[in-house]
KESE-230104 format. One record per residue (C-alpha): x, y, z; residue number from 0; residue in three letters. Coordinates in steps of 0.05 Angstrom, whole numbers, always signed. Layout:
<recs>
<rec <X Y Z> NUM 'Ala'>;
...
</recs>
This chain:
<recs>
<rec <+0 +0 +0> 0 'Met'>;
<rec <+29 +67 -20> 1 'Lys'>;
<rec <+27 +130 +21> 2 'Asn'>;
<rec <-22 +177 -14> 3 'Ala'>;
<rec <+5 +241 +16> 4 'Gly'>;
<rec <+75 +270 +23> 5 'Pro'>;
<rec <+125 +235 +68> 6 'Lys'>;
<rec <+125 +259 +140> 7 'Pro'>;
<rec <+183 +304 +158> 8 'Thr'>;
<rec <+217 +289 +224> 9 'Ile'>;
<rec <+263 +342 +255> 10 'Tyr'>;
<rec <+323 +314 +292> 11 'Ala'>;
<rec <+340 +373 +336> 12 'Tyr'>;
<rec <+401 +389 +379> 13 'Gly'>;
<rec <+443 +328 +367> 14 'Phe'>;
<rec <+504 +373 +356> 15 'Asp'>;
<rec <+496 +398 +428> 16 'Lys'>;
<rec <+497 +325 +451> 17 'Ala'>;
<rec <+565 +315 +416> 18 'Gly'>;
<rec <+542 +284 +350> 19 'Phe'>;
<rec <+562 +308 +282> 20 'Thr'>;
<rec <+499 +324 +244> 21 'Ile'>;
<rec <+492 +320 +169> 22 'Pro'>;
<rec <+478 +384 +131> 23 'Ser'>;
<rec <+434 +349 +81> 24 'Glu'>;
<rec <+364 +321 +91> 25 'Thr'>;
<rec <+359 +245 +94> 26 'Ile'>;
<rec <+301 +214 +56> 27 'Glu'>;
<rec <+279 +145 +75> 28 'Gly'>;
<rec <+226 +100 +44> 29 'Lys'>;
<rec <+170 +127 +89> 30 'Asn'>;
<rec <+197 +192 +119> 31 'His'>;
<rec <+245 +251 +113> 32 'Ile'>;
<rec <+293 +269 +169> 33 'Ile'>;
<rec <+320 +340 +175> 34 'Arg'>;
<rec <+376 +354 +224> 35 'Phe'>;
<rec <+373 +421 +259> 36 'Leu'>;
<rec <+431 +446 +301> 37 'Gly'>;
<rec <+419 +471 +372> 38 'Tyr'>;
<rec <+429 +543 +351> 39 'Ala'>;
<rec <+385 +538 +289> 40 'Ala'>;
<rec <+334 +595 +284> 41 'Glu'>;
<rec <+284 +552 +247> 42 'Glu'>;
<rec <+220 +535 +286> 43 'Ser'>;
<rec <+204 +463 +305> 44 'Leu'>;
<rec <+129 +475 +295> 45 'Glu'>;
<rec <+122 +452 +222> 46 'Pro'>;
<rec <+152 +383 +234> 47 'Ala'>;
<rec <+110 +320 +232> 48 'Asp'>;
<rec <+152 +292 +288> 49 'Gly'>;
<rec <+210 +316 +332> 50 'Ile'>;
<rec <+268 +277 +360> 51 'Ile'>;
<rec <+315 +310 +409> 52 'Met'>;
<rec <+365 +282 +459> 53 'Pro'>;
<rec <+352 +295 +532> 54 'Ser'>;
<rec <+398 +341 +571> 55 'Gly'>;
<rec <+415 +389 +514> 56 'Ile'>;
<rec <+389 +451 +551> 57 'Phe'>;
<rec <+429 +439 +615> 58 'Glu'>;
<rec <+502 +441 +634> 59 'Glu'>;
<rec <+532 +404 +693> 60 'Leu'>;
<rec <+586 +437 +735> 61 'His'>;
<rec <+633 +406 +787> 62 'Ser'>;
<rec <+673 +451 +833> 63 'Asp'>;
<rec <+714 +443 +896> 64 'Arg'>;
<rec <+711 +493 +953> 65 'Asp'>;
<rec <+770 +515 +996> 66 'Tyr'>;
<rec <+762 +452 +1039> 67 'Met'>;
<rec <+766 +409 +976> 68 'Gln'>;
<rec <+693 +387 +982> 69 'Tyr'>;
<rec <+662 +372 +915> 70 'Ser'>;
<rec <+600 +411 +895> 71 'His'>;
<rec <+557 +399 +833> 72 'Arg'>;
<rec <+508 +446 +802> 73 'Ser'>;
<rec <+464 +448 +740> 74 'Val'>;
<rec <+450 +510 +698> 75 'Thr'>;
<rec <+397 +515 +645> 76 'Tyr'>;
<rec <+390 +555 +582> 77 'Asp'>;
<rec <+322 +581 +605> 78 'His'>;
<rec <+306 +626 +547> 79 'Asp'>;
<rec <+324 +576 +493> 80 'His'>;
<rec <+288 +520 +530> 81 'Leu'>;
<rec <+225 +562 +537> 82 'Ala'>;
<rec <+225 +580 +463> 83 'Arg'>;
<rec <+234 +508 +441> 84 'Arg'>;
<rec <+184 +482 +492> 85 'Glu'>;
<rec <+131 +529 +463> 86 'Lys'>;
<rec <+147 +505 +392> 87 'Gln'>;
<rec <+142 +432 +412> 88 'Val'>;
<rec <+76 +445 +448> 89 'Phe'>;
<rec <+48 +481 +387> 90 'Gln'>;
<rec <+72 +424 +343> 91 'Asn'>;
<rec <+37 +374 +388> 92 'Tyr'>;
<rec <-28 +414 +388> 93 'Lys'>;
<rec <-32 +411 +312> 94 'Arg'>;
<rec <-19 +336 +311> 95 'Gly'>;
<rec <+56 +329 +309> 96 'Gly'>;
<rec <+90 +275 +348> 97 'Gly'>;
<rec <+145 +298 +394> 98 'Pro'>;
<rec <+193 +242 +411> 99 'Leu'>;
<rec <+252 +244 +460> 100 'Ala'>;
<rec <+313 +201 +463> 101 'Cys'>;
</recs>
């Protein structure tokens, strides 16, 4: 059975921030198209049919030692970027897109 409409486009977002090298070209499979968007890409995630993004890309872990040599860990977040992308994923989901996480 053939797909009557266009192939769904899946955005793979932020894999560069997770340490992966992302291809600059779109990958077309038999049943779908995958577009890789870098973490700093200005393009919205809203038009995608599905979104895949690695967890932890909006946070940075820090380890420090104080003057007594006790180890302290902290986490900082890119709040503005996270809020912008979260809104885009939510809007995508409202219109029927399928956000996926990995």
